[in-house]
N, C-alpha and C positions, 0 to 999 in steps of 0.2 A: 264429776267437775275435776278431783286431786288428777285421775288419771289423762282428763282432757289437759289441762293444767302444765301438767306435767310434757305430756305429747306436746305440744305444741311450744311452750320455751325453750324444751330442752332439747328436740330433736328436730318437727318444722321449720321453726322461721331460722334457725339457724343452717338449717342445710339448703336453701331457696335457693343463696347464691351458688350454692354446687348442682344445682339444676339447671340453672342457665350456662352453664358449659357443657360439651360436651365432652367427649374421653380426647380428644384432642389435644381439649385446651389442660385435661388434668394431666397427659402424658408432657406437656409440654412443663405443669409445675414442679412433679416428680423429679424432671430432671433437676430442674433446677433448685429445689432443693424450700421455695418459697413465695409464698403471693400476697404480697399486702391486703389484698378484696380474703385469701381467707386464713389471716393473721388469729384469729377469732377459734381455729378450729382446734389449736392443740388445749385452748381453757373451755370449751363445749362438745367436746370431744375424747380429746385426751389421743388425738396421736397427732405425731413428729412427723412433720414433711419434711426434714432433712434426716432426718431415721430414713423416711420412704428411700429420699433418692438415696440415700448410702444405699442400701441391700442393694437396688435394681441397678447400679454403677460396678456391681459386685455382679459376677457371671453365674452367680448361683438363681437369680430368677432376671426372668424377663418380662416388659412390658408396651404392647401392640398394639395397635391402634384398630379395636373394631367397628366395624360398621354398622348404621345402627339400625339397621336391617333385621343386624341377626341381635340383636341386643335384645334378651326378653326381660327385664330391667326397667326397658321405656316405656310400656304401658303403667308404671305403677310413679314414674316420676316425670313425664314430660304429657302434654295434652294434644293428644295423640288426632288427626284429622280421621271419618268416620271409615276411609280406605281403608287403612291401618287396624285395626283394631282386631280383622281375621291373625293375618299374616300372627299381631304381634299373641292372640292367643293360642294360637297352632304353637308359637315358644315356646311357650309355658304348659302346653300339654293338654288343654281344653279345645272340647272338643263344642261347637256349634250345631254340630246337626247331628239327627239322629241317625242311626243306624239303619239302614233296610229291613232288615231283623227288626229291631224297633218298630219302627213302622208298621211292617206287616203286623203285629204281636199288636200293637194296639188299633189299627184297622180290624183287624178281629175281631178284638173285642165289645168294638162299637156297632158290630153287623149281629153278634147273640142275643139269641132274647133275654129279654129279662125275667 
């Protein structure tokens, strides 16, 4: 119960607004250095938006848009339609099909007399 309550109030609920944003909105917030909708982020997550903005205005770091089709984290942050699950799992390196070698071994095991 303690873990559930902690994760809900400290992580999940404050992050809901972030999940509603795509990375274009995030890029815009970082470039501006502030967002009224994310004013809680400093308090709840200890993230300094103006500090992030300064880092990305410097030439030492670059922030660029990444299409949603190549973002592995989307499977954890969005309600994906069924047709997007297989590509999302592949981005994470999770295989959902049995290799032909495994299918052959399972088939051979099933046909062996007991």
